[in-house]
N, C-alpha and C positions, 0 to 999 in steps of 0.2 A: 421473543426468543426461545428455542426449544430448552427444557431442562433434562441433563443428562444423569442417572443414578450415581455412576460410578466413574471417576477419573481412570480415561484409557491411558496407552501407552505415549501419546503424544502430549498428552495434561500433564502427568509425571514427568516426561522428559523435559518440557517446558518450566516446570518447578524447579528442577533439578539445575538448569542451566540459567536459571534468572530471569525468565520472561514470563509476564502478565498472564499469557493466554498461548494455546495450543496452535494459534494461526499463523505464528512466525514460522513454522515448518512448511506452510504453504508458499511464501515469499522464498524462503531459504531455496527450496525444489526449484522454484522457476530461475531463479538468480543461477543456480548452477548449472542447471540445463540449458538456459537460453544466453547467459551472460548480461544479465540487467544491469550489473554494478560493475562494469567493467572497465577501468581506465582508458581514459582516451586524453586529447588534447585540451589543454586549458582547463577552467575549474569546472569540475564534474557537480552539476546540480540535478537535486533529486525533488519531488514535490509529493507528500504522502497526504491523501486526502481520507476523512474519516479517522483518524488516527489513532484514538484513543480504544482500549488502554494503554497502548504503545509498544506492543511487541513488534510489529512491523518499524516503527520508529526507531526503537533501540536495536534491532538488526541491522539497519542501515548506518546508523552510528559507529556499532560496532565495525561493522565491515568497512566503512569509508575510513575510519581512525587505522583500521589496519592495511588497506590498500593504497590510501592516497597520504601524502604528506605535504608538510608545508604549506597548510590551510587551502589546497587544491580540491575540496570539496564542500558542498552546501546543503544542507536539508532543510526545507520548509513544509511544516504540517499543520493540519488543522483538525477539528473537531468539535462538536458541541459541549462535550465532556471534556474534563482535564485530564493530561497523562498522567501515568503512575512513575513518576520519575524516581521515588526511592529502588527500582529494580537496575537503575545503572550503576550502584555501589555494589552489587551482587557479583560474585564469582563466575568467571566464564573463561574455559580453556586454560584455566590455571592463573587468571590473572581478575583482579577487581577493578572495573572501571569506576572511577570515581563520578560525582555528579557533573564534572567538568565536560562530560558527554553533552550534556544539556545547556550548556553555558558557551558563551563566546559569540563571534562572528560566523562560525560556521552553521549555526541553527537557531531558526527561527519557527515559534509556535504561534498560532492563533486561534483562540476558543469562541466559536461561533458558527455557524450555520454557512456550508460551503456553497451553498446556492444564492448567498446574498450578495449585493453587487460590492458591499464595503470589504467582503471578506476575500471576494474575487480578485479585488481591485488590489489587495495588500499583498497576495500571494503572485499573481502575473506579474506584479511590478519586481518580484524578486527573481524572475525568471531571466532568459529563457531556460527550460530544463532540458537535461537530457534523457530523464525518466520519469512519469507520473504514475504512481502506484495510488489505488484504492480497495479498501477494503471496507468501504462504508457500506452498512446495511440498515434497513429500517427497523424499528420497533415493530417487530411482529405481531400479527393478529390470529393466526391461526387458520387464516382463510387464505389458501394458496395464492389464487388469482390476484386478493390486494395484494398480498407481500411482493407476489411478483413483480405488479404493477410499479409498487413503491420502490422495488431495488433495481427497477428499469430507470425509473427517473434517474436514480442516483448516480446509477453506471452511466448513463448518459451525459450527465452534468459532468464525471470524469474525463468521457470522451470528450466534451466541449472543451474543458481546461487544455488537454491534449492537443486539441486542433489550434488553441489560441497560445499556447506558452511552450509547446514543444520545440528544439530546436529541429532542423532538418536530419533524419535518421535518428531521431530520438525514440524511445519506447514507451509503451503503455501497457499496465497490468491492472486488470480491472475486475473485481468481485461481480458475479451476474448470479441472480436465481433463474434457473431454467424454466423456460415457458413463456407464454404470452409473446409479446413483440422481440423477444429475443435475439431470433434470427436475424432481425432488421437491425438491430444494433451491430451485429457482427458482421453485417453486409457493410455499415458506414464505417467500421473500421476496415476493412478491407480495403475501401476506396481511398483511404487517408493514409494507408501506411502499405508497404513493400510486401508484408506478410501479415495476415491476420488470422488465428486460430482460437480454438476454444481448448482448455487446459485443464483437467482436474487432479491434481496433486494426490498424492498417496495418502496425505493426512488429512484429507475431508472424511467425513464420517459416511459410512456407506449408506445410510439413510437421509442424507442430506441431497436436497436439490440445488444445491450452489454449484457453481463450477466459476471458472476464471477467463476470461478474454484476453488474449495478448495482441497487441499491435507492435510489429517489428519495424523499424526503419522507417520513421515519418516521412513522407513524399514532399 
């Protein structure tokens, strides 16, 4: 992973708002622009892949808590690394959200490899989902071709989860390193969703070759 000498605006804002990483604003922008966490009928279910350290998980939990009432929302998350759960106790918008954000039947976390069958079975069994999100990224090597290939494998895994566990009309938001066979993945998403597009949030670093693919309205 690239190292940056100075924290930028987004990093400082994340610290102020109680998130473990600046990546939260990529999901926040997509949510506000495309209505990813928009309430609907029944229990709204979200699957978060590559969740650690937990910025997207915390954003989803906070948002679900504010938009959904009476247990009408559920989040399942998974990563090789554990979540930074202490961030749930930090102040946000004038409120301190306690550890109960990470406790109870509304949240499930599994530490493990999202490509393994055991993890896949545990996550899929808790669906079907209305939204699949993935900020998963490989341990980078500095070789762009290798890093792009590994990123596309993870993004393809997220797309497979979406294909097997999204409800009709559900959405997908997944990180991709640009290059290699990335266009083929976008083509696959466009075949499976009413709308498939590339979206680069404002909080992405200008020098980064990451972007995000959106699949809106699963067929």
